[in-house]
N, C-alpha and C positions, 0 to 999 in steps of 0.2 A: 504493500500500500504506500501511496505517496499523498502528502497533505499540502494544500496550497491555499493562499489567501490573496485577495485582489482588491484593487481600487474600485472594482465594480460592485463592492459590498457583498461579495460571496466568499464562502469557504467551501472547498471541495476535497473529497477523498477520491483518489484515482486508483484503478487497477493498473499496475505498471506493465502487466503482460499484454493487456488489450489496448491500453492507452485511453480507456474510457472512464468517465465519471461514474462512480458507484453511489455516492452520496453528495448532496449539495445543500448547504445552508444559505438561504437567501433572505434579503430584507433587513440587513443591518442598517442602522441610521448613519454610520460612518464607514469609511473604508477599513479594510482589514490590514492592520499594521504588522501583525506577527501571528504565527501559528506554530504549534509543536505537539508531538505526541507526548502523553504523560501516563504513568501507571501502566496497568496491563491492558486495559480496553479503552482508555480515554484519549481524546485529543482536545486541545485548547486553542481558542482564537481570541485575539485582542482587537477590539474595535472602539475607538475613542478612549474613554477612561474606564471601560469595562473589560473584564476577562470572563469569557464564557467557556464552560467545561461541558463536553459532550461524551456520552457513553456510546461507542459504536454499536453495541448490541441493541440499544434502544431505538436506533434510527431505522425504522422498518420500511420507510418509503424513500425513494431516490431524492426528492426535494421537500424541504420543510423550512420553517422560519426559525429565527434565533430563539424563540420560546421553547424549542425542543431541548435546550440546555438542561442538564441535571442540576447545575448551579451556576450562579453568576456572582463574581466578585467586583465590587466597585472600588476603584482607586480613590482613597479617602480625600485627597486634595485636588481631585478632578484633573490631574495631569494626564495627558494622552500617553498611553502605553506605546513604547517604541520597539521593544524587543522582548522575547521570551526565551527561557531555557528551562528544561525539566530534567529531573532525576528522580525516578520513582514517582511518589505522589507529591513531591515538592516542585513548585513552579516559581522561578525567579523572574522578575520583570524590572525594566527601567522605564522612566518616563521623561517627558520633555521638560520637567523641572529639575532633572539631574538626580532624581532619587531612585534608590533600589528598594524593592519590596519582595516578599516571599509569601506565596499562598500554599497551604496544605489542602489539596483538592478533596481530601477525605473529610474536611471540616464542614460544618453547616455554615454557609455564608451569612445566614441571619444571626448567628451567634458569635461569629468571629470575622473580623475584617482582616485584610492583608497586613502582615507585619512589615512596617517600614524600618529600615536600618538607620542608625544615627549617621548624620553627615551625608555626603554625596558630592556630585560634580558641580562645578561652578557654571555649567551650561547644560544644554540638552544632553541626555545620555542615550546613545543610539545602539549599543550592543551589550549583551550579557551572556555569560557562560558559567554553568555550574560544573565544578570539577567532577569527573566520573566516579571518584572514590573518596577523596578528601572532603572535609566540611568547609570548602572554600568556594567562593564565587568571585568571578572577575567581571568588571564592567568597564566600558569605554565611553568617552564623552567628547563633546565639542569644545571642552576646555583642554583638549589634547592630552588628557590624562588617562591612564589605565589604573584602576583601583582594585585592590584585592580585599575581600571581605571574609570575616570569620562568621560562619553560620551560628555558632554557639553564642558568641558575645554580641552579634549583630552590629559590629563596628568594623572599620577598615583596619587592616593589618600591614598594608604596604601599598606602594604606588610607584609608577614611573611616568615620565613625561616625554612626549615626542617634541623635541626642540628643533625649530626650523633652522637654527644656526648650525645644526649638525650637518646640513647639506653642504657638500664640498663645492657644488656648482652654483655660483651666485645668481646666474640668469635663471636657473630652474627654481630657485627659492622665490624669485619675484613672480614667476609665471604661475605657480601652483597654489592651490588652496593651502591654508594652514593645515598642519598634520593632525586633523581630527582623527580620533580612533573610531573606525567604522566597523571593524569585525574582529572577533576573538575566537580562539579555540585552544583548549588544553591538549597537550600531547598525551595520547593514551599510553599507559604503562611506563611513564617517565617521571613519576613524582610531580613536583610542582614546576612544570615547564609550560610556558604559555606563549603563543604566537599571536601577534596583532597586526592588522592591516590598516593603513592610514590614507587620508585623503590626498596626500601628496605622492602616493605611489610607493611609499616605503613599507617594508616589513620590519617588525621588531620582535625580539624573542627574549623572554625572561628565563634564564637558565642558570641554576646554581647561584642565585642571588646576583648574577651579573646580567645586564641588559645589553643585547647586541642590536645593532641597527644597520639595515641595508637600504640605501636610497635608490630610487629609480628602478625598483623591481617591476613596476608597470609604468606605462606612460601617463596614467591618470589615476584617479581614486580607486583604491582597492575596496570593493563592496562586500566581498565574502572571503572567508578563510576557513578551510576545513581539512582536517586529517581524514584520509580516505579509510573508512571503517574496515573494509576487507583488505586493504593494503596500507596499514598504518605507517609504513616507511615512506609514504608519499603524502605531501601537503599540496592541496589544490587551492588556487586563488582565482577569483573572478574580479574583473576590473571594468570600470566605466570607459576604458580605452577599447572595449569590445574584444577582450581576449580572455581566455581561460588558460591558466598555466599550471603545470605539475612540477613540483620541486622535490629534490632529494631531502627528506626530512632531517637526516643526519647532518647534512651540511648547514642546517639552520640551528638545530638543537645543540650541536657540538662543533661550532666553527673553529677552523684551525688558525686562531689568533691568540695573542697573549691577553689573558684576562686581567682586569683591574677591578678588584672588589668594590662594589658600591657605586660604580660609574657606568655610564653608557659608552660602549665600545662601538665606534663607527667602523664597520667592515668595508673595506674598499671594493673587493670583488663581490659580485652577486652570488647568491647560493647556487648550487648546481641545478640548472634548469633541465628537466627531463623531456618536456614536451610543451608546446604552446599551440592553441587553436584559436583562429579568428571566429568571432561570433557575429551573428546578423544584427544584434541589437545590444544595448547596454544592459547587463545583468544586474539584478538587485541581490540575488542570493544563490547559493548552491547547497545541495545536500548529497550524501552518498548512501548507497544501499548498505545495510548492515551485513549482508551475506555474500554479495558478489561485487566485483570491482566495477561498479557503474556509478557515474556522477550525473546528477540532474541539475540543470540550471534554467532560469527563465530568460527568454529572449522575446521581448515584446509581449504579445499575448500567448506565446507558445512556451511549452516546457520541453526541453530537448535533453535526450540521454546520450551520454558518451561512455563507451566501454573502454577500460584500460587494459591493454594487452600485456 
């Protein structure tokens, strides 16, 4: 199954074998800004300041309205939800006020509101990722910061900043967006290692308390970063320069440069690029299959699949 959300105010479940919609939720009052699977049978959609939880088993007809949700959480400060990330029954979200919150989808939303963590970004927060094993959440924002959060204390435990002065080419620094953090993913089975993609085309990696930075990995903003589930040695990135790139994850997680603890190390050479594909339109996101080496990315109104050989 594949899950998608759209500006057309619909959320859809797809059969990846047939390429057909098997369930569709229509009639949201706002566009769908984020979707994710959660728990064993649920999926979650964010629209405006609301987070809707659906049980796939309860959706008996192909098309239904938002009221088919088994529960709905309202963001308490009315901030528009920008991104979602789930692990088990916990769903983390960030909003346009720069705040991070967590919902337990097994809770009764009438009895418990989402938990907002203390602090946040100084601008819109656009991406979030829950660590697959550790009680850690990462978020990225338009303040160019990546924040690490402890799920137990509900506070930040660390951060790093993408500094535009790190760019060696002064002309590129003037041409490009500030290095907003647009996308995040934790490396599977590598402890606390995190890769982020930024609006100026750079990749950054937090590895063993050192932050590495590579400028110009893409010609424009990196909109999505994802370790390929069935091939975790590969990192996939999608960019608004209309390209999809596959990178050797080892060259990012363990770059062959001298480390300096507590500082950002600007790496001169790009990571090892394995393949690059031109896309027909600017992609917003990408996901990978859990079981086979296939990547899905949006291109305009289409969802396109790429098989990694």
